[in-house]
N, CA, C and O atoms as a GROMACS GRO file, in nm:
protein
  232
    1MET      N    1   9.857  10.140   9.286
    1MET     CA    2   9.851  10.259   9.367
    1MET      C    3   9.749  10.349   9.296
    1MET      O    4   9.752  10.368   9.175
    2HIS      N    5   9.665  10.399   9.373
    2HIS     CA    6   9.562  10.491   9.317
    2HIS      C    7   9.610  10.637   9.344
    2HIS      O    8   9.710  10.663   9.411
    3SER      N    9   9.534  10.725   9.289
    3SER     CA   10   9.570  10.868   9.305
    3SER      C   11   9.545  10.917   9.447
    3SER      O   12   9.458  10.863   9.516
    4ILE      N   13   9.619  11.018   9.492
    4ILE     CA   14   9.597  11.073   9.630
    4ILE      C   15   9.482  11.169   9.621
    4ILE      O   16   9.481  11.256   9.534
    5GLN      N   17   9.382  11.154   9.710
    5GLN     CA   18   9.265  11.234   9.714
    5GLN      C   19   9.234  11.274   9.858
    5GLN      O   20   9.260  11.198   9.950
    6ASP      N   21   9.181  11.390   9.877
    6ASP     CA   22   9.140  11.442  10.011
    6ASP      C   23   9.012  11.357  10.049
    6ASP      O   24   8.918  11.347   9.971
    7ARG      N   25   9.014  11.300  10.166
    7ARG     CA   26   8.904  11.218  10.216
    7ARG      C   27   8.883  11.252  10.361
    7ARG      O   28   8.975  11.289  10.433
    8PRO      N   29   8.756  11.237  10.402
    8PRO     CA   30   8.726  11.260  10.553
    8PRO      C   31   8.769  11.133  10.633
    8PRO      O   32   8.738  11.019  10.598
    9VAL      N   33   8.841  11.162  10.742
    9VAL     CA   34   8.878  11.056  10.834
    9VAL      C   35   8.858  11.103  10.975
    9VAL      O   36   8.856  11.224  10.999
   10ALA      N   37   8.843  11.012  11.068
   10ALA     CA   38   8.828  11.043  11.210
   10ALA      C   39   8.961  11.052  11.274
   10ALA      O   40   9.042  10.960  11.263
   11ARG      N   41   8.988  11.165  11.342
   11ARG     CA   42   9.116  11.186  11.413
   11ARG      C   43   9.082  11.247  11.550
   11ARG      O   44   9.024  11.356  11.557
   12ASP      N   45   9.115  11.180  11.653
   12ASP     CA   46   9.087  11.231  11.789
   12ASP      C   47   8.947  11.272  11.807
   12ASP      O   48   8.921  11.380  11.860
   13GLY      N   49   8.852  11.188  11.765
   13GLY     CA   50   8.708  11.211  11.777
   13GLY      C   51   8.651  11.316  11.690
   13GLY      O   52   8.534  11.351  11.708
   14GLU      N   53   8.723  11.372  11.594
   14GLU     CA   54   8.674  11.468  11.500
   14GLU      C   55   8.696  11.424  11.353
   14GLU      O   56   8.785  11.345  11.321
   15VAL      N   57   8.613  11.476  11.272
   15VAL     CA   58   8.627  11.440  11.129
   15VAL      C   59   8.712  11.545  11.067
   15VAL      O   60   8.684  11.664  11.079
   16VAL      N   61   8.823  11.502  10.996
   16VAL     CA   62   8.908  11.598  10.933
   16VAL      C   63   8.939  11.548  10.794
   16VAL      O   64   8.923  11.429  10.767
   17ILE      N   65   8.982  11.634  10.708
   17ILE     CA   66   9.018  11.596  10.566
   17ILE      C   67   9.161  11.569  10.556
   17ILE      O   68   9.242  11.655  10.589
   18ARG      N   69   9.197  11.448  10.510
   18ARG     CA   70   9.336  11.413  10.499
   18ARG      C   71   9.363  11.357  10.362
   18ARG      O   72   9.274  11.295  10.304
   19PRO      N   73   9.478  11.374  10.309
   19PRO     CA   74   9.515  11.311  10.175
   19PRO      C   75   9.531  11.160  10.195
   19PRO      O   76   9.607  11.114  10.281
   20MET      N   77   9.458  11.085  10.114
   20MET     CA   78   9.452  10.938  10.126
   20MET      C   79   9.483  10.875   9.988
   20MET      O   80   9.451  10.932   9.884
   21MET      N   81   9.543  10.762   9.992
   21MET     CA   82   9.573  10.684   9.865
   21MET      C   83   9.543  10.538   9.892
   21MET      O   84   9.585  10.483   9.994
   22TYR      N   85   9.468  10.474   9.800
   22TYR     CA   86   9.438  10.332   9.814
   22TYR      C   87   9.557  10.250   9.752
   22TYR      O   88   9.613  10.290   9.650
   23LEU      N   89   9.590  10.142   9.813
   23LEU     CA   90   9.696  10.056   9.759
   23LEU      C   91   9.643   9.914   9.754
   23LEU      O   92   9.593   9.859   9.852
   24ALA      N   93   9.655   9.857   9.634
   24ALA     CA   94   9.603   9.719   9.614
   24ALA      C   95   9.704   9.630   9.551
   24ALA      O   96   9.794   9.679   9.484
   25MET      N   97   9.694   9.500   9.569
   25MET     CA   98   9.792   9.409   9.516
   25MET      C   99   9.718   9.279   9.489
   25MET      O  100   9.628   9.239   9.563
   26SER      N  101   9.758   9.215   9.381
   26SER     CA  102   9.706   9.086   9.354
   26SER      C  103   9.824   8.982   9.356
   26SER      O  104   9.937   9.016   9.323
   27TYR      N  105   9.795   8.863   9.392
   27TYR     CA  106   9.905   8.761   9.391
   27TYR      C  107   9.842   8.625   9.377
   27TYR      O  108   9.721   8.611   9.393
   28ASP      N  109   9.920   8.528   9.348
   28ASP     CA  110   9.878   8.386   9.325
   28ASP      C  111   9.882   8.314   9.462
   28ASP      O  112   9.989   8.290   9.518
   29HIS      N  113   9.762   8.280   9.513
   29HIS     CA  114   9.753   8.214   9.645
   29HIS      C  115   9.825   8.078   9.647
   29HIS      O  116   9.853   8.023   9.754
   30ARG      N  117   9.853   8.027   9.530
   30ARG     CA  118   9.917   7.894   9.523
   30ARG      C  119  10.070   7.910   9.555
   30ARG      O  120  10.135   7.815   9.598
   31LEU      N  121  10.125   8.030   9.535
   31LEU     CA  122  10.265   8.060   9.556
   31LEU      C  123  10.298   8.138   9.680
   31LEU      O  124  10.408   8.130   9.734
   32LEU      N  125  10.199   8.215   9.725
   32LEU     CA  126  10.222   8.303   9.844
   32LEU      C  127  10.103   8.305   9.943
   32LEU      O  128   9.986   8.320   9.904
   33ASP      N  129  10.137   8.290  10.066
   33ASP     CA  130  10.037   8.290  10.171
   33ASP      C  131   9.988   8.439  10.189
   33ASP      O  132  10.063   8.535  10.170
   34GLY      N  133   9.863   8.452  10.224
   34GLY     CA  134   9.804   8.588  10.252
   34GLY      C  135   9.881   8.665  10.358
   34GLY      O  136   9.891   8.787  10.349
   35ARG      N  137   9.935   8.598  10.460
   35ARG     CA  138  10.010   8.659  10.566
   35ARG      C  139  10.128   8.740  10.510
   35ARG      O  140  10.152   8.855  10.547
   36GLU      N  141  10.202   8.672  10.419
   36GLU     CA  142  10.318   8.746  10.360
   36GLU      C  143  10.276   8.860  10.274
   36GLU      O  144  10.344   8.962  10.268
   37ALA      N  145  10.162   8.846  10.205
   37ALA     CA  146  10.112   8.958  10.125
   37ALA      C  147  10.070   9.078  10.206
   37ALA      O  148  10.092   9.191  10.164
   38VAL      N  149  10.010   9.055  10.324
   38VAL     CA  150   9.966   9.157  10.410
   38VAL      C  151  10.095   9.220  10.472
   38VAL      O  152  10.106   9.342  10.485
   39ARG      N  153  10.183   9.141  10.506
   39ARG     CA  154  10.321   9.196  10.560
   39ARG      C  155  10.384   9.290  10.470
   39ARG      O  156  10.429   9.398  10.510
   40PHE      N  157  10.387   9.249  10.334
   40PHE     CA  158  10.441   9.336  10.231
   40PHE      C  159  10.366   9.469  10.217
   40PHE      O  160  10.428   9.575  10.208
   41LEU      N  161  10.236   9.463  10.216
   41LEU     CA  162  10.154   9.584  10.202
   41LEU      C  163  10.178   9.680  10.319
   41LEU      O  164  10.194   9.801  10.302
   42VAL      N  165  10.181   9.620  10.438
   42VAL     CA  166  10.206   9.706  10.562
   42VAL      C  167  10.346   9.768  10.550
   42VAL      O  168  10.364   9.885  10.586
   43SER      N  169  10.440   9.697  10.503
   43SER     CA  170  10.576   9.755  10.484
   43SER      C  171  10.576   9.873  10.388
   43SER      O  172  10.636   9.977  10.415
   44ILE      N  173  10.505   9.855  10.268
   44ILE     CA  174  10.500   9.960  10.174
   44ILE      C  175  10.422  10.083  10.237
   44ILE      O  176  10.464  10.197  10.220
   45LYS      N  177  10.312  10.056  10.308
   45LYS     CA  178  10.234  10.166  10.370
   45LYS      C  179  10.328  10.245  10.470
   45LYS      O  180  10.334  10.368  10.466
   46GLU      N  181  10.397  10.174  10.555
   46GLU     CA  182  10.489  10.240  10.645
   46GLU      C  183  10.596  10.323  10.579
   46GLU      O  184  10.627  10.432  10.627
   47GLN      N  185  10.656  10.274  10.468
   47GLN     CA  186  10.754  10.344  10.394
   47GLN      C  187  10.701  10.472  10.326
   47GLN      O  188  10.767  10.575  10.318
   48LEU      N  189  10.576  10.456  10.277
   48LEU     CA  190  10.515  10.576  10.217
   48LEU      C  191  10.477  10.685  10.318
   48LEU      O  192  10.483  10.805  10.290
   49GLU      N  193  10.438  10.638  10.437
   49GLU     CA  194  10.400  10.734  10.547
   49GLU      C  195  10.523  10.798  10.609
   49GLU      O  196  10.514  10.910  10.661
   50SER      N  197  10.640  10.728  10.604
   50SER     CA  198  10.764  10.783  10.667
   50SER      C  199  10.877  10.759  10.577
   50SER      O  200  10.954  10.667  10.606
   51PRO      N  201  10.897  10.831  10.469
   51PRO     CA  202  10.999  10.809  10.375
   51PRO      C  203  11.136  10.830  10.439
   51PRO      O  204  11.235  10.775  10.390
   52GLU      N  205  11.146  10.908  10.544
   52GLU     CA  206  11.272  10.935  10.605
   52GLU      C  207  11.333  10.802  10.668
   52GLU      O  208  11.454  10.784  10.673
   53ARG      N  209  11.240  10.712  10.713
   53ARG     CA  210  11.289  10.587  10.764
   53ARG      C  211  11.355  10.505  10.653
   53ARG      O  212  11.453  10.435  10.677
   54LEU      N  213  11.298  10.514  10.532
   54LEU     CA  214  11.362  10.443  10.420
   54LEU      C  215  11.501  10.500  10.391
   54LEU      O  216  11.598  10.425  10.373
   55LEU      N  217  11.510  10.632  10.387
   55LEU     CA  218  11.634  10.691  10.364
   55LEU      C  219  11.742  10.667  10.472
   55LEU      O  220  11.861  10.657  10.442
   56LEU      N  221  11.697  10.657  10.599
   56LEU     CA  222  11.794  10.627  10.706
   56LEU      C  223  11.805  10.481  10.729
   56LEU      O  224  11.877  10.442  10.820
   57ASN      N  225  11.736  10.392  10.650
   57ASN     CA  226  11.740  10.253  10.659
   57ASN      C  227  11.707  10.202  10.800
   57ASN      O  228  11.777  10.118  10.856
   58LEU      N  229  11.594  10.258  10.856
   58LEU     CA  230  11.547  10.211  10.989
   58LEU      C  231  11.449  10.101  10.981
   58LEU      O  232  11.402  10.052  11.083
   0.00000   0.00000   0.00000
């Protein structure tokens, strides 16, 4: 996980400044398929974007 920094992003056709954080992961391709790694990163991203879902176990 990298630090959260304000970055320009496109929202509804306009450029706005939003807090963004990069998330990276390394894994052994001999043990884990890329599809599972992406699924895991998407799950982490969703939980970070909506922590209330994690608390409510949704």
